[in-house]
Each structure stands twice: as C-alpha cells, then as structure tokens.
MOPAC internal coordinates of N, CA, C and O (Angstrom, degrees):
PM7 1SCF
backbone

  N    0.0000 0     0.00 0     0.00 0    0    0    0
  C    1.4584 1     0.00 0     0.00 0    1    0    0
  C    1.5259 1   108.82 1     0.00 0    2    1    0
  O    1.2310 1   120.28 1   -45.35 1    3    2    1
  N    1.3267 1   117.07 1   134.65 1    3    2    1
  C    1.4553 1   121.67 1  -177.98 1    5    3    2
  C    1.5204 1   113.22 1   -87.21 1    6    5    3
  O    1.2310 1   120.42 1   144.41 1    7    6    5
  N    1.3319 1   116.79 1   -35.59 1    7    6    5
  C    1.4605 1   119.78 1  -168.85 1    9    7    6
  C    1.5227 1   110.51 1  -157.15 1   10    9    7
  O    1.2310 1   120.59 1   -30.48 1   11   10    9
  N    1.3167 1   116.48 1   149.52 1   11   10    9
  C    1.4631 1   121.23 1   174.98 1   13   11   10
  C    1.5247 1   111.48 1   -80.07 1   14   13   11
  O    1.2310 1   120.38 1   158.54 1   15   14   13
  N    1.3436 1   116.87 1   -21.46 1   15   14   13
  C    1.4601 1   120.87 1   180.00 1   17   15   14
  C    1.5151 1   114.42 1    76.81 1   18   17   15
  O    1.2310 1   120.38 1  -160.34 1   19   18   17
  N    1.3295 1   116.88 1    19.66 1   19   18   17
  C    1.4704 1   119.89 1  -176.54 1   21   19   18
  C    1.5302 1   113.04 1   -86.95 1   22   21   19
  O    1.2310 1   119.79 1   160.59 1   23   22   21
  N    1.3308 1   118.01 1   -19.41 1   23   22   21
  C    1.4621 1   121.47 1  -179.97 1   25   23   22
  C    1.5170 1   114.44 1    78.13 1   26   25   23
  O    1.2310 1   119.70 1  -179.81 1   27   26   25
  N    1.3200 1   118.18 1     0.19 1   27   26   25
  C    1.4677 1   120.79 1  -176.76 1   29   27   26
  C    1.5234 1   112.88 1   -64.12 1   30   29   27
  O    1.2310 1   120.22 1   150.46 1   31   30   29
  N    1.3221 1   117.18 1   -29.54 1   31   30   29
  C    1.4688 1   119.79 1   179.56 1   33   31   30
  C    1.5306 1   111.80 1   -70.37 1   34   33   31
  O    1.2310 1   120.26 1   164.74 1   35   34   33
  N    1.3162 1   117.10 1   -15.26 1   35   34   33
  C    1.4628 1   121.79 1  -179.18 1   37   35   34
  C    1.5291 1   112.54 1   -86.94 1   38   37   35
  O    1.2310 1   120.64 1   179.05 1   39   38   37
  N    1.3246 1   116.38 1    -0.95 1   39   38   37
  C    1.4614 1   121.71 1   175.04 1   41   39   38
  C    1.5175 1   108.20 1  -106.23 1   42   41   39
  O    1.2310 1   120.80 1   -35.90 1   43   42   41
  N    1.3047 1   116.08 1   144.10 1   43   42   41
  C    1.4623 1   119.46 1   178.18 1   45   43   42
  C    1.5252 1   108.11 1   -83.64 1   46   45   43
  O    1.2310 1   121.12 1   -93.39 1   47   46   45
  N    1.3162 1   115.47 1    86.61 1   47   46   45
  C    1.4611 1   120.49 1  -178.94 1   49   47   46
  C    1.5274 1   111.63 1   -99.52 1   50   49   47
  O    1.2310 1   121.08 1   164.15 1   51   50   49
  N    1.3203 1   115.54 1   -15.85 1   51   50   49
  C    1.4581 1   120.26 1   174.17 1   53   51   50
  C    1.5103 1   108.08 1  -130.22 1   54   53   51
  O    1.2310 1   120.31 1   -29.76 1   55   54   53
  N    1.3141 1   117.02 1   150.24 1   55   54   53
  C    1.4642 1   121.29 1  -166.58 1   57   55   54
  C    1.5213 1   115.56 1   -58.82 1   58   57   55
  O    1.2310 1   119.26 1   151.17 1   59   58   57
  N    1.3137 1   119.02 1   -28.83 1   59   58   57
  C    1.4616 1   119.05 1  -176.72 1   61   59   58
  C    1.5219 1   113.04 1  -100.23 1   62   61   59
  O    1.2310 1   120.12 1  -154.34 1   63   62   61
  N    1.3032 1   117.37 1    25.66 1   63   62   61
  C    1.4586 1   120.75 1  -177.90 1   65   63   62
  C    1.5322 1   112.58 1  -100.73 1   66   65   63
  O    1.2310 1   120.65 1  -137.31 1   67   66   65
  N    1.3023 1   116.36 1    42.69 1   67   66   65
  C    1.4596 1   121.28 1   171.29 1   69   67   66
  C    1.5194 1   107.49 1   -96.06 1   70   69   67
  O    1.2310 1   120.08 1   -35.38 1   71   70   69
  N    1.3195 1   117.45 1   144.62 1   71   70   69
  C    1.4583 1   121.66 1  -177.22 1   73   71   70
  C    1.5255 1   109.12 1   -98.05 1   74   73   71
  O    1.2310 1   121.56 1   -71.36 1   75   74   73
  N    1.3201 1   114.63 1   108.64 1   75   74   73
  C    1.4629 1   120.47 1   176.06 1   77   75   74
  C    1.5241 1   108.30 1   -81.82 1   78   77   75
  O    1.2310 1   121.06 1   -40.39 1   79   78   77
  N    1.3178 1   115.57 1   139.61 1   79   78   77
  C    1.4588 1   120.99 1  -179.46 1   81   79   78
  C    1.5162 1   110.12 1   -99.52 1   82   81   79
  O    1.2310 1   121.06 1   -47.62 1   83   82   81
  N    1.3142 1   115.57 1   132.38 1   83   82   81
  C    1.4497 1   121.83 1   178.19 1   85   83   82
  C    1.5250 1   109.37 1   -93.34 1   86   85   83
  O    1.2310 1   120.38 1   -11.46 1   87   86   85
  N    1.3123 1   116.88 1   168.54 1   87   86   85
  C    1.4674 1   121.88 1  -175.28 1   89   87   86
  C    1.5343 1   111.77 1   -51.40 1   90   89   87
  O    1.2310 1   119.93 1   133.76 1   91   90   89
  N    1.3100 1   117.74 1   -46.24 1   91   90   89
  C    1.4686 1   121.81 1  -179.70 1   93   91   90
  C    1.5299 1   111.34 1   -63.27 1   94   93   91
  O    1.2310 1   120.20 1   145.30 1   95   94   93
  N    1.3402 1   117.23 1   -34.70 1   95   94   93
  C    1.4671 1   121.25 1   178.35 1   97   95   94
  C    1.5200 1   111.99 1   -62.51 1   98   97   95
  O    1.2310 1   120.46 1   145.03 1   99   98   97
  N    1.3179 1   116.73 1   -34.97 1   99   98   97
  C    1.4591 1   120.97 1  -175.06 1  101   99   98
  C    1.5240 1   112.26 1   -62.46 1  102  101   99
  O    1.2310 1   120.25 1   156.22 1  103  102  101
  N    1.3269 1   117.12 1   -23.78 1  103  102  101
  C    1.4645 1   121.57 1   177.54 1  105  103  102
  C    1.5322 1   110.97 1   -70.35 1  106  105  103
  O    1.2310 1   120.34 1   153.26 1  107  106  105
  N    1.3295 1   116.96 1   -26.74 1  107  106  105
  C    1.4626 1   121.45 1  -173.06 1  109  107  106
  C    1.5254 1   115.18 1  -107.27 1  110  109  107
  O    1.2310 1   120.04 1   159.19 1  111  110  109
  N    1.3162 1   117.52 1   -20.81 1  111  110  109
  C    1.4649 1   120.67 1  -174.95 1  113  111  110
  C    1.5308 1   109.47 1   -96.89 1  114  113  111
  O    1.2310 1   119.92 1   -62.12 1  115  114  113
  N    1.3269 1   117.75 1   117.88 1  115  114  113
  C    1.4668 1   120.30 1   179.57 1  117  115  114
  C    1.5389 1   111.61 1   -58.64 1  118  117  115
  O    1.2310 1   120.69 1   -33.21 1  119  118  117
  N    1.2998 1   116.29 1   146.79 1  119  118  117
  C    1.4663 1   123.07 1  -176.85 1  121  119  118
  C    1.5260 1   111.72 1   -57.12 1  122  121  119
  O    1.2310 1   119.76 1   147.16 1  123  122  121
  N    1.3319 1   118.06 1   -32.84 1  123  122  121
  C    1.4665 1   120.41 1  -178.31 1  125  123  122
  C    1.5303 1   113.19 1   -73.07 1  126  125  123
  O    1.2310 1   120.02 1   172.13 1  127  126  125
  N    1.3340 1   117.56 1    -7.87 1  127  126  125
  C    1.4662 1   121.39 1   178.68 1  129  127  126
  C    1.5263 1   112.43 1  -103.37 1  130  129  127
  O    1.2310 1   120.41 1   179.22 1  131  130  129
  N    1.3260 1   116.82 1    -0.78 1  131  130  129
  C    1.4678 1   119.72 1  -177.16 1  133  131  130
  C    1.5155 1   111.45 1  -129.39 1  134  133  131
  O    1.2310 1   121.76 1   -16.82 1  135  134  133
  N    1.3261 1   114.24 1   163.18 1  135  134  133
  C    1.4644 1   120.36 1   178.06 1  137  135  134
  C    1.5224 1   109.28 1  -141.87 1  138  137  135
  O    1.2310 1   121.32 1   -29.04 1  139  138  137
  N    1.3262 1   115.08 1   150.96 1  139  138  137
  C    1.4613 1   120.92 1   179.40 1  141  139  138
  C    1.5177 1   108.28 1  -104.01 1  142  141  139
  O    1.2310 1   120.74 1   -59.65 1  143  142  141
  N    1.3266 1   116.19 1   120.35 1  143  142  141
  C    1.4688 1   121.41 1   176.39 1  145  143  142
  C    1.5206 1   108.87 1  -153.47 1  146  145  143
  O    1.2310 1   121.27 1   -28.83 1  147  146  145
  N    1.3128 1   115.17 1   151.17 1  147  146  145
  C    1.4680 1   121.14 1  -179.51 1  149  147  146
  C    1.5322 1   112.39 1    51.99 1  150  149  147
  O    1.2310 1   121.23 1  -139.43 1  151  150  149
  N    1.3313 1   115.26 1    40.57 1  151  150  149
  C    1.4695 1   122.57 1   177.64 1  153  151  150
  C    1.5263 1   114.32 1    61.91 1  154  153  151
  O    1.2310 1   120.18 1  -150.47 1  155  154  153
  N    1.3196 1   117.25 1    29.53 1  155  154  153
  C    1.4651 1   120.82 1   178.22 1  157  155  154
  C    1.5257 1   109.55 1  -152.46 1  158  157  155
  O    1.2310 1   121.01 1   -18.78 1  159  158  157
  N    1.3333 1   115.67 1   161.22 1  159  158  157
  C    1.4656 1   122.02 1   174.67 1  161  159  158
  C    1.5141 1   109.05 1   -93.98 1  162  161  159
  O    1.2310 1   120.82 1   -40.12 1  163  162  161
  N    1.3270 1   116.04 1   139.88 1  163  162  161
  C    1.4597 1   123.41 1  -178.02 1  165  163  162
  C    1.5227 1   108.93 1  -136.36 1  166  165  163
  O    1.2310 1   120.63 1   -25.17 1  167  166  165
  N    1.3324 1   116.39 1   154.83 1  167  166  165
  C    1.4587 1   120.17 1   170.94 1  169  167  166
  C    1.5213 1   107.54 1   -70.44 1  170  169  167
  O    1.2310 1   120.71 1   -39.99 1  171  170  169
  N    1.3189 1   116.25 1   140.01 1  171  170  169
  C    1.4662 1   120.36 1   175.99 1  173  171  170
  C    1.5222 1   109.35 1   -72.14 1  174  173  171
  O    1.2310 1   121.55 1   -17.75 1  175  174  173
  N    1.3280 1   114.64 1   162.25 1  175  174  173
  C    1.4635 1   121.83 1   176.89 1  177  175  174
  C    1.5327 1   109.12 1  -122.94 1  178  177  175
  O    1.2310 1   120.96 1   -30.40 1  179  178  177
  N    1.3190 1   115.77 1   149.60 1  179  178  177
  C    1.4629 1   121.87 1   174.02 1  181  179  178
  C    1.5258 1   108.84 1   -80.86 1  182  181  179
  O    1.2310 1   120.15 1    -9.27 1  183  182  181
  N    1.3088 1   117.31 1   170.73 1  183  182  181
  C    1.4680 1   120.84 1   178.43 1  185  183  182
  C    1.5321 1   111.50 1   -62.49 1  186  185  183
  O    1.2310 1   120.13 1   158.02 1  187  186  185
  N    1.3205 1   117.36 1   -21.98 1  187  186  185
  C    1.4681 1   122.11 1   177.31 1  189  187  186
  C    1.5268 1   111.75 1   -78.98 1  190  189  187
  O    1.2310 1   120.32 1   177.68 1  191  190  189
  N    1.3314 1   116.99 1    -2.32 1  191  190  189
  C    1.4659 1   124.87 1  -175.19 1  193  191  190
  C    1.5252 1   112.72 1    77.11 1  194  193  191
  O    1.2310 1   120.23 1  -172.18 1  195  194  193
  N    1.3243 1   117.16 1     7.82 1  195  194  193
  C    1.4616 1   121.13 1   175.62 1  197  195  194
  C    1.5215 1   109.25 1   -80.11 1  198  197  195
  O    1.2310 1   121.04 1   -27.80 1  199  198  197
  N    1.3125 1   115.61 1   152.20 1  199  198  197
  C    1.4600 1   120.67 1   172.95 1  201  199  198
  C    1.5246 1   108.37 1   -59.06 1  202  201  199
  O    1.2310 1   120.60 1   -38.35 1  203  202  201
  N    1.3000 1   116.46 1   141.65 1  203  202  201
  C    1.4674 1   122.41 1  -179.14 1  205  203  202
  C    1.5347 1   111.74 1   -58.56 1  206  205  203
  O    1.2310 1   119.93 1   154.80 1  207  206  205
  N    1.3259 1   117.75 1   -25.20 1  207  206  205
  C    1.4668 1   121.31 1  -177.23 1  209  207  206
  C    1.5331 1   113.39 1   -90.00 1  210  209  207
  O    1.2310 1   119.98 1   177.36 1  211  210  209
  N    1.3305 1   117.65 1    -2.64 1  211  210  209
  C    1.4611 1   120.28 1  -178.67 1  213  211  210
  C    1.5246 1   110.70 1   -85.30 1  214  213  211
  O    1.2310 1   120.56 1   -50.79 1  215  214  213
  N    1.3232 1   116.54 1   129.21 1  215  214  213
  C    1.4576 1   121.17 1   169.70 1  217  215  214
  C    1.5223 1   104.82 1   -83.26 1  218  217  215
  O    1.2310 1   120.12 1   -70.54 1  219  218  217
  N    1.3100 1   117.38 1   109.46 1  219  218  217
  C    1.4629 1   121.05 1  -172.62 1  221  219  218
  C    1.5288 1   113.30 1   -70.06 1  222  221  219
  O    1.2310 1   119.50 1   160.52 1  223  222  221
  N    1.3171 1   118.57 1   -19.48 1  223  222  221
  C    1.4733 1   120.63 1   177.54 1  225  223  222
  C    1.5288 1   110.64 1   -78.72 1  226  225  223
  O    1.2310 1   120.49 1   133.06 1  227  226  225
  N    1.3263 1   116.67 1   -46.94 1  227  226  225
  C    1.4628 1   120.22 1  -176.59 1  229  227  226
  C    1.5306 1   112.51 1   -89.91 1  230  229  227
  O    1.2310 1   120.19 1   163.93 1  231  230  229
  N    1.3376 1   117.24 1   -16.07 1  231  230  229
  C    1.4687 1   123.87 1  -175.53 1  233  231  230
  C    1.5294 1   111.53 1    65.10 1  234  233  231
  O    1.2310 1   120.64 1  -155.09 1  235  234  233
  N    1.3388 1   116.39 1    24.91 1  235  234  233
  C    1.4576 1   121.55 1   179.30 1  237  235  234
  C    1.5205 1   110.70 1  -108.60 1  238  237  235
  O    1.2310 1   121.07 1   -31.47 1  239  238  237
  N    1.3084 1   115.57 1   148.53 1  239  238  237
  C    1.4656 1   121.61 1   177.47 1  241  239  238
  C    1.5229 1   108.95 1   -78.12 1  242  241  239
  O    1.2310 1   120.65 1   -50.51 1  243  242  241
  N    1.3213 1   116.36 1   129.49 1  243  242  241
  C    1.4679 1   120.52 1  -178.80 1  245  243  242
  C    1.5284 1   112.21 1   -78.89 1  246  245  243
  O    1.2310 1   120.13 1   169.83 1  247  246  245
  N    1.3201 1   117.36 1   -10.17 1  247  246  245
  C    1.4692 1   121.52 1   177.59 1  249  247  246
  C    1.5312 1   109.94 1  -124.18 1  250  249  247
  O    1.2310 1   120.65 1  -147.48 1  251  250  249
  N    1.3223 1   116.36 1    32.52 1  251  250  249
  C    1.4608 1   122.21 1  -172.42 1  253  251  250
  C    1.5283 1   113.55 1   -48.90 1  254  253  251
  O    1.2310 1   119.64 1   132.98 1  255  254  253
  N    1.3081 1   118.29 1   -47.02 1  255  254  253
  C    1.4660 1   120.83 1  -177.29 1  257  255  254
  C    1.5226 1   112.65 1   -68.55 1  258  257  255
  O    1.2310 1   120.53 1   161.48 1  259  258  257
  N    1.3238 1   116.60 1   -18.52 1  259  258  257
  C    1.4699 1   121.14 1   179.96 1  261  259  258
  C    1.5262 1   111.84 1  -121.39 1  262  261  259
  O    1.2310 1   120.45 1  -159.96 1  263  262  261
  N    1.3305 1   116.74 1    20.04 1  263  262  261
  C    1.4616 1   120.46 1  -177.11 1  265  263  262
  C    1.5342 1   110.69 1   -61.93 1  266  265  263
  O    1.2310 1   120.73 1   -23.80 1  267  266  265
  N    1.3430 1   116.21 1   156.20 1  267  266  265
  C    1.4643 1   120.76 1  -177.77 1  269  267  266
  C    1.5329 1   112.53 1   -62.06 1  270  269  267
  O    1.2310 1   121.35 1   -23.03 1  271  270  269
  N    1.3181 1   115.03 1   156.97 1  271  270  269
  C    1.4630 1   122.21 1   178.94 1  273  271  270
  C    1.5219 1   111.37 1   -54.60 1  274  273  271
  O    1.2310 1   120.64 1   137.20 1  275  274  273
  N    1.3183 1   116.38 1   -42.80 1  275  274  273
  C    1.4641 1   120.47 1  -179.45 1  277  275  274
  C    1.5298 1   110.93 1   -58.23 1  278  277  275
  O    1.2310 1   120.25 1   142.46 1  279  278  277
  N    1.3087 1   117.12 1   -37.54 1  279  278  277
  C    1.4631 1   121.38 1   177.94 1  281  279  278
  C    1.5273 1   110.52 1   -73.08 1  282  281  279
  O    1.2310 1   120.15 1   141.43 1  283  282  281
  N    1.3265 1   117.31 1   -38.57 1  283  282  281
  C    1.4678 1   121.08 1   178.95 1  285  283  282
  C    1.5242 1   111.31 1   -63.22 1  286  285  283
  O    1.2310 1   120.43 1   144.92 1  287  286  285
  N    1.3270 1   116.77 1   -35.08 1  287  286  285
  C    1.4648 1   121.81 1  -177.64 1  289  287  286
  C    1.5243 1   112.90 1   -78.78 1  290  289  287
  O    1.2310 1   120.91 1   164.23 1  291  290  289
  N    1.3073 1   115.86 1   -15.77 1  291  290  289
  C    1.4651 1   122.02 1  -176.76 1  293  291  290
  C    1.5145 1   108.72 1   -86.52 1  294  293  291
  O    1.2310 1   119.73 1   -51.57 1  295  294  293
  N    1.3231 1   118.13 1   128.43 1  295  294  293
  C    1.4561 1   119.94 1  -179.99 1  297  295  294
  C    1.5220 1   111.16 1  -150.51 1  298  297  295
  O    1.2310 1   121.23 1    -3.02 1  299  298  297
  N    1.3085 1   115.26 1   176.98 1  299  298  297
  C    1.4581 1   122.02 1   179.79 1  301  299  298
  C    1.5269 1   109.60 1   -55.99 1  302  301  299
  O    1.2310 1   120.89 1   -41.26 1  303  302  301
  N    1.3130 1   115.90 1   138.74 1  303  302  301
  C    1.4635 1   125.20 1  -178.62 1  305  303  302
  C    1.5247 1   113.96 1    73.62 1  306  305  303
  O    1.2310 1   120.12 1  -175.60 1  307  306  305
  N    1.3219 1   117.38 1     4.40 1  307  306  305
  C    1.4711 1   120.86 1   168.98 1  309  307  306
  C    1.5260 1   105.44 1   -61.94 1  310  309  307
  O    1.2310 1   118.75 1   -38.58 1  311  310  309
  N    1.3271 1   119.99 1   141.42 1  311  310  309
  C    1.4711 1   120.74 1  -178.33 1  313  311  310
  C    1.5290 1   114.11 1   -53.08 1  314  313  311
  O    1.2310 1   120.24 1   142.33 1  315  314  313
  N    1.3224 1   117.14 1   -37.67 1  315  314  313
  C    1.4645 1   119.56 1   179.71 1  317  315  314
  C    1.5293 1   109.90 1   -71.36 1  318  317  315
  O    1.2310 1   119.99 1   142.30 1  319  318  317
  N    1.3289 1   117.63 1   -37.70 1  319  318  317
  C    1.4732 1   121.12 1   176.14 1  321  319  318
  C    1.5262 1   109.45 1   -58.24 1  322  321  319
  O    1.2310 1   120.61 1   132.54 1  323  322  321
  N    1.3059 1   116.44 1   -47.46 1  323  322  321
  C    1.4638 1   120.41 1   179.74 1  325  323  322
  C    1.5232 1   112.12 1   -61.00 1  326  325  323
  O    1.2310 1   120.43 1   141.50 1  327  326  325
  N    1.3381 1   116.78 1   -38.50 1  327  326  325
  C    1.4673 1   121.74 1   179.32 1  329  327  326
  C    1.5355 1   110.07 1   -66.13 1  330  329  327
  O    1.2310 1   120.51 1   136.72 1  331  330  329
  N    1.3207 1   116.62 1   -43.28 1  331  330  329
  C    1.4704 1   121.02 1   178.95 1  333  331  330
  C    1.5152 1   110.66 1   -61.91 1  334  333  331
  O    1.2310 1   120.04 1   134.95 1  335  334  333
  N    1.3065 1   117.53 1   -45.05 1  335  334  333
  C    1.4680 1   121.41 1   179.73 1  337  335  334
  C    1.5247 1   110.76 1   -64.68 1  338  337  335
  O    1.2310 1   120.64 1   143.43 1  339  338  337
  N    1.3099 1   116.39 1   -36.57 1  339  338  337
  C    1.4710 1   120.91 1   177.31 1  341  339  338
  C    1.5242 1   110.63 1   -64.58 1  342  341  339
  O    1.2310 1   120.33 1   136.71 1  343  342  341
  N    1.3330 1   116.98 1   -43.29 1  343  342  341
  C    1.4653 1   121.39 1  -179.60 1  345  343  342
  C    1.5274 1   111.94 1   -68.83 1  346  345  343
  O    1.2310 1   120.52 1   151.95 1  347  346  345
  N    1.3218 1   116.61 1   -28.05 1  347  346  345
  C    1.4649 1   120.83 1  -176.65 1  349  347  346
  C    1.5258 1   113.36 1   -78.96 1  350  349  347
  O    1.2310 1   119.89 1   170.48 1  351  350  349
  N    1.3088 1   117.82 1    -9.52 1  351  350  349
  C    1.4737 1   120.62 1  -178.33 1  353  351  350
  C    1.5104 1   112.00 1   -69.53 1  354  353  351
  O    1.2310 1   120.10 1   180.00 1  355  354  353

C-alpha cells in the first residue's frame, strides 16, 4: 500500500514538514504554488497550514501527477507518516 489517503501529511503538523522543491520540481510546479525563502524554493501553504495543492474537501493533491519529489518519496509507514498519524490520535 502506498498511502492511507488521509491527507494529513499535507498539513504542517510538525515543524519539519515543509516541502522543499528541487530543480526538477521547478519545471512542474507553477510559480503561484511556490515561494522562495531561506535560499530555496518551497511549496506554499494555506492559512490552514495545508499545502497549497491540497483539496481540503477531498484530501487529494490537485497536482498529483506532477507533485514534488519529496511528496513522491513519502509513503505509508515512512517514519514521518507514522509520527503524523501518532500526533493526530
């Protein structure tokens, strides 16, 4: 199984859960969804702390096929996924 489909990883619930964009990501992520800070590109966040690309009603990524590498590498049973699920209880 790749994912629980809960969307919890798309919220900044722990301090290091910001999505940094790598050079290859910049080709796929529209400028209005990213921001430059601390000498790097990052996915923007909504006021709810959700990733700008998350549809908060469906809990689905609106750019799933072009999502950043960091998101592609993140999956069920990833240590951070487990930590997020633990905090959400």
